[in-house]
N, C-alpha and C positions, 0 to 999 in steps of 0.2 A: 252900304245899304243892304237891306234884306229883300229878297224876291221870293214870292211864293210861286211854285211851278207845279204843273201836273196835267193829267189828261184822263179821259175816260172814253174807251172805245167799246163798241159792241159789234161782234161779227156773227153772222148766221151761216152755218154749214149744213148741207144736206146729209153728210156722212163724216166720219172721223177724218180730219185733214191735217197733215203735218204743216207746221208754220214756224216762222222765226220772227222775232221782234227786236228792233234796236230802239229801246226806249229809256235806257239808263243814261244818266249824266256821264259824259266822257271821263275816263280816268284822270285826265289832266285837270279836271275841276273837282274831283272827289273831295279834296281837302277843304273846299269851300262849302260843302253841304253841311248845314247846321242840323236839320231834321229831315227824316225821310221815312215814310211808311213803307212796309213791305209791299212788293208787287202784288196787287190784288187780282185774284182770278175767281170768277164765279161762272160755272162750278169749278171747284179746285181741280188742278191737274198737275202731274209731275212736270217740272221744268228743269232743263239742263242749261248750263251757262258756260260760255267760253269766250275768249277774246280772239277776234279775227286778225287777219294779217295787217290791218290798218290801225290796230289798237282799240277797236270798238268792242263794247260789251254786247254779246248776242245771246238772246234767250230763245231756246227751242222747246217746243211742246207739240202735242197733237191735240188740236181742237176737237172736242166731241161733236156729235151731231146735235143740232139745235143752236142755241145762242150762247156765246161766251162773252163775258164782260171782263175787260182788263183795265186796271186803273192804277194810278200812282199819284201821291201828293207829297210835296216836300218844300223845304225852305233852303235857299242858298244865299250865302253872303257874296256880294259883288262890290267892286271898288267904287261903283257909281261914276266912273270916268268914261267918257266916250272912247270909241276905238282909237288907238294910237295913230297919229299922222306923222310920217317922217319923210318930208319932201327930199331930203338928201340921201335917202336909201338908194344904194346902187344895185344895178343888175349884176348878178354873179355869172361870169362866163361859164358856158356849159362844161368845159374841161375841168372847172374847179368845183362843180356841184357835188355835194355829198351823195352817196349811193341811194339814200332813202328819198331824195328829191327827184331822181331820174324818172321813176314811173309817171310822174305828174307832168312830163313833157310829151307823153305819147297820146295818140288818139285813143278814145274809149267809146263805150256803147252810145252815149248821148253827146259826146264831144268829138266831132270830126275835125280836129285841128288841121288835118291834112287837106280837107276840102276848103277851108276858109283861109289857107295860108296866103294865097295871092292877094285876096282882099285885105288881109291883115297888114301885109307889107305895104300895100298901096295907101292904106289909111294912116298907118302909124310908123312907117319906116323913117319918116322925117322927124318924129318926136324923140327927144332925148331919152336914152335908156334909163331904166330904173323907175322910181316912183312916178315920175311924170308920164311915162308911157302907160303904166297900169291905170293911172287915173284917167288918161285920155281914153283908154278902152272902156272904162266904167262910164264916162261921160257919153260916149258914143252909144253904148248899149242902153243906157238910161233913156236916151232920146229916140233910139231906134225901135224899141219894143213898147207897145201899149199894154199896160197891165189891166187884167180883168179876171176875176175868178171864173167867169164863164168861158174863158179861153183855155182852161185847164185841159191838158191832153197828155196822158202818160206815155205816149209814143213820140212826142215832139222832141226833136234833137236840136243841137245848136244850129245846124245848117237850115233846118226848117224855121227856127226862130228868126234867123237872119232874113230868110226869104219872105216869111209871113208877117213879120213885124208885130207880133202879139204873143202874149203868154202870161205866165205867173212867175213867182219868184224863182223857181227852179230853172225856168227858161232864161231869165236874166243871168243867173249864175253860169249855166251851161255855155251860153254864147260868150260871156266874158272870159271864161276859162279857155275856150277854144281859141280865142284871139290871143290870149296870153301865151298859150303853149305854142302857137304858130310863130310867135316872136321869141321863142326860146326862153320864156319865163315860166318856171314850174308853177302850176296852179292846181289847187285841190278843192273839191266840193265839200261844203259843210251843211249840216242840218242841225236844228236845235230850237231853243226858245228865244224869242225876241219880242218882248212886250212893248206897249206904247208908253215907254218911260222917257220923260223929257221931251215928248212930242205930243201934238194933239191926238186924242184917242180916236182910233179908227172904229167907226160904227159897225163894221163887218165882224162876224164871229171870229174869235182868235183861232189861229192855226199854227202849226209848226212853221218855221221859217227856213229859207235856204240862202246862203251867201257863199263866198269863196275866200280862200287864202292864197296869197302869192308869196313866193320865196324871193326875198330881196336882202342883200347885205347880210346873209348868214342867219336869217330867221324868217318865220312866217308872219305875215300881216293880214288882218281881216279887211276885205273890201266887199261892198254891197252895191251892185249895179242897179238894183231895183230902187232903193231909197237914195243912194248916192250922197249920203251925208254920214258922218260918224254917228254911231248910235250908242246908247247906254244900255247895259244889261244883257248883252249877248251871252247865251249859255249854250255851249256846244254839246250835242249828243253824240254825233258821229262824223267822221271824215272819210272821204274816199275819192276815187277817180271821178265819179259822177253819181247821179241819183240811184243808179242800179246797185251801187255798193252799199248804200246807206238807207234803203227803204225802211220806213218805220215798221211796216208789216209786209211780210212776204208769205203767201200761202202756196202750197204745192198741191193745188186742187181748187175748185171754185168756192167762193165765199161771197157774202153780201155784207157790206159795211152798213149797219143800221143805226149806229150812233157814233158821233165824233165830237169831242169837246176837249179844248185845250185852254189852260189858264196860265197867265204869266203876269203877276201884279206886284208892284212895289208895296212893301209893308212899312208902316210906321215903326221906327226903331224901338219905341217903348212899349208897343202893344204886344202882349202875349198872344200866341196863335195856336189854336187847336187844329191838328191835322184831321183830314177826313178819315172816317173809319176805314179800316182795311177790309 
């Protein structure tokens, strides 16, 4: 299937403000991109690009005083299959984990796996290791947290999510990651596009989505504690320890977000599509 993806953001700054953006499709999915307009910036500004330590594409620029609009429009090919489910996937002993999985066992800014360790072992210590244990964690978080956009709070951590029982998709991911790490299962945070493909359309405005990946049996598998069902059309932008590593926008000075729009829609295979003007 083909999926049209994109966004349009507007930020107002009182003075020139350094910023960085993680808005590119992750390099692991670049081969699937069929069409993509250049990153649109109004007013134009010089942009520097680098790859961070997690393999994400980072754009850096200085936002001028006033309003800056940043946008992108593209089309990506997807298998059209839901997230893989492998109930037989085993948990890898810590001693046998590859070096690049080890950082995803440690506490991080929003994932206090050390604080939730006792509760994790109480809740899931009796569950068989591997896929069953990660799924049990997702089931618990799905039931524990009440979703609501009005619950958004960019300072809420996994510990607060556990205590408060409310949040948005990033909070579901953070708590599930914390519980996995406490059980010695490497888990990493993901952000990207997830449209309403194969499910009833959500009447709320589209947003970027957050989920997580757990390392089992020698590979990373996608899990989504918020929806808690395999989904179609998941397109990753960035991966990291938690949301602090993969913020879509980070400014090093005050700004106001005055426009936010995201689209992720399945396209008919035979229909030609003109991308939005750059």
